MARRO-875354 format. One record per residue (C-alpha): residue in three letters; x, y, z. Coordinates in steps of 0.5 Angstrom, whole numbers, plus 500, padded with zeros to 3 digits. Layout:
% MARRO-875354
AlaXYZ;...
This chain:
% MARRO-875354
Unk834155187;Unk836161190;Unk831164187;Unk825160192;Unk830164198;Unk831171195;Unk827173188;Unk824179184;Unk820182190;Unk825182196;Unk830186192;Unk824190191;Unk821191198;Unk830191200;Unk830198196;Unk824200199;Unk826199205;Unk834202205;Unk835204199;Unk830208195;Unk829215198;Unk822215201;Unk817219198;Unk815224203;Unk822226205;Unk824227197;Unk816230196;Unk819235202;Unk826236199;Unk822238193;Unk819243196;Unk824246198;Unk827247192;Unk820249189;Unk819255194;Unk827257192;Unk825257186;Unk818261186;Unk822267191;Unk827268185;Unk821267179;Unk819273185;Unk825277185;Unk825276177;Unk818280175;Unk821285179;Unk828286176;Unk827283169;Unk834286167;Unk837281174;Unk842277171;Unk839270175;Unk835268170;Unk833262171;Unk833256176;Unk831250175;Unk832242180;Unk837238177;Unk840231179;Unk837225180;Unk831229185;Unk829231178;Unk830224176;Unk826221180;Unk834216182;Unk835220189;Unk838215194;Unk836215200;Unk843217203;Unk841224199;Unk842229204;Unk843235198;Unk840238193;Unk842240186;Unk840247182;Unk842249176;Unk841257175;Unk842260169;Unk846267168;Unk846271163;Unk848277161;Unk856281158;Unk859283165;Unk858275169;Unk865273170;Unk868267165;Unk872265170;Unk870259175;Unk872262182;Unk869270181;Unk863267178;Unk861264184;Unk862269188;Unk858273183;Unk852269183;Unk852269191;Unk851276191;Unk846275187;Unk843271191;Unk844275197;Unk840281195;Unk835275191;Unk833273198;Unk835279203;Unk831274209;Unk838269209;Unk844272212;Unk851271208;Unk852264213;Unk846262208;Unk850263201;Unk857260201;Unk861260195;Unk864252194;Unk870249189;Unk864249183;Unk857251186;Unk854256191;Unk850252197;Unk845256200;Unk843252207;Unk835252210;Unk836252218;Unk829251219;Unk831244214;Unk839243216;Unk838243208;Unk843244203;Unk841246195;Unk848248192;Unk847252186;Unk851250180;Unk851255176;Unk849256168;Unk852261162;Unk846261159;Unk846263152;Unk840266151;Unk837260147;Unk829257148;Unk832251148;Unk835253154;Unk842250153;Unk848253156;Unk855253159;Unk856248165;Unk861250171;Unk863242172;Unk863239178;Unk868235175;Unk874239176;Unk872245174;Unk871246168;Unk865249161;Unk861245159;Unk855246154;Unk848242157;Unk841243157;Unk838241164;Unk831241161;Unk834235155;Unk837232161;Unk831230165;Unk827229158;Unk832224157;Unk831219162;Unk823221163;Unk823218156;Unk827211158;Unk823212165;Unk816212161;Unk819206157;Unk819202163;Unk815206169;Unk818205176;Unk823198173;Unk827204170;Unk829209175;Unk828203180;Unk833198177;Unk838205177;Unk837206184;Unk839199185;Unk845199181;Unk848206184;Unk847204191;Unk851197189;Unk858202186;Unk857207194;Unk858200198;Unk863198192;Unk866206193;Unk866205201;Unk871199200;Unk875199194;Unk879206195;Unk881206187;Unk874206185;Unk870211182;Unk863210177;Unk858218177;Unk852217178;Unk851219171;Unk855214167;Unk851209171;Unk844211167;Unk846211161;Unk849205160;Unk841203162;Unk839208158;Unk844204153;Unk840198154;Unk834201156;Unk834203149;Unk836196147;Unk830192148;Unk833189156;Unk827189161;Unk828193167;Unk822188170;Unk826183173;Unk831186179;Unk835179179;Unk836179171;Unk837186170;Unk843188175;Unk846180172;Unk845185165;Unk848190168;Unk854187170;Unk855182165;Unk855188159;Unk859193164;Unk864186163;Unk863183156;Unk864192154;Unk870193158;Unk868199160;Unk871201152;Unk864200147;Unk863207147;Unk855209148;Unk852214143;Unk844216144;Unk840219138;Unk836223143;Unk838230141;Unk844229134;Unk844224129;Unk851220132;Unk855221126;Unk856228128;Unk860225135;Unk868227133;Unk874224136;Unk875222143;Unk882220145;Unk879217153;Unk879209154;Unk872210156;Unk868214152;Unk859215155;Unk857221150;Unk853226153;Unk846225150;Unk845233149;Unk852235146;Unk855231142;Unk862233144;Unk861232151;Unk864225153;Unk862225160;Unk865219162;Unk873224159;Unk877224167;Unk876216167;Unk883212167;Unk884205164;Unk885202171;Unk880206173;Unk875204167;Unk879196169;Unk876197177;Unk869197175;Unk870192171;Unk873189176;Unk868191181;Unk862188176;Unk865181175;Unk865181182;Unk858184183;Unk856179176;Unk859172182;Unk855174186;Unk848174183;Unk850167179;Unk852164187;Unk846169189;Unk841166185;Unk844158185;Unk843158192;Unk840152195;Unk840155202;Unk837163204;Unk844163208;Unk848162202;Unk843166198;Unk842173203;Unk850171203;Unk852172196;Unk846178195;Unk850182201;Unk857182197;Unk852185191;Unk849190197;Unk852189203;Unk851188209;Unk844192210;Unk842186205;Unk836182209;Unk831177206;
């Protein structure tokens, strides 16, 4: 009944108006990152022994899952060379020094080491680019050791393969997969603003939805897709192990001690949810239960006022239809 008041098209319009990064902004941000990469490529051509080997746009902008609230860009910078430091603070200072050499027109305060990355600030646009170092192993597949943004540990990763992993799911359900990812990420952002104990990183959301995509869930009806996501989280209690077979055999995945086990699709040894406690998993489940109940109520509501009220429990007061 509630569908006559708020349906798939209404959710899609809300996403366009309030959730998604506008195309012109996405294009502007990608162009900014591309100019940064091209400058580095030009410098590398003239300095083949330089230790910075490659820059790749990463994160939600590269995957096409960025929210309207995006205010910085993630760029992975591959570093090779025996002299590259292997402790985080020294590595970030090392990266900052070399970025300043590669971009001599930038002032020193435009290239600043942070906790786990180096921020490059563009004065014209006000946009920040977070450059994350990856210690490059020299192989053609671009595997390397990434500085984790969560705890500063080194994790083996592969940015091109991560992007290909998401691209494969986007191709399986064109437009809809990325849109449902953005809607769930928007819900998680609202939940985080309302609950002090709530954390649910975007990569985990992407992998859960990738798992549901691989299982055959149709994402083309947004209310149904959202309800399936919330139901899965509640039913699994966040305790169901998620493993993919894109880059390795699932049988090679070892034993992990954490309650939440969502395994990195490019690294069988990395549980991307390793830092999540049982209490944090419970908070995600509780929030999903509430959101799922709200969607059920919205779909059963008899008036538009009630329907919008329940969808606002999922997406916040900015939701209107």
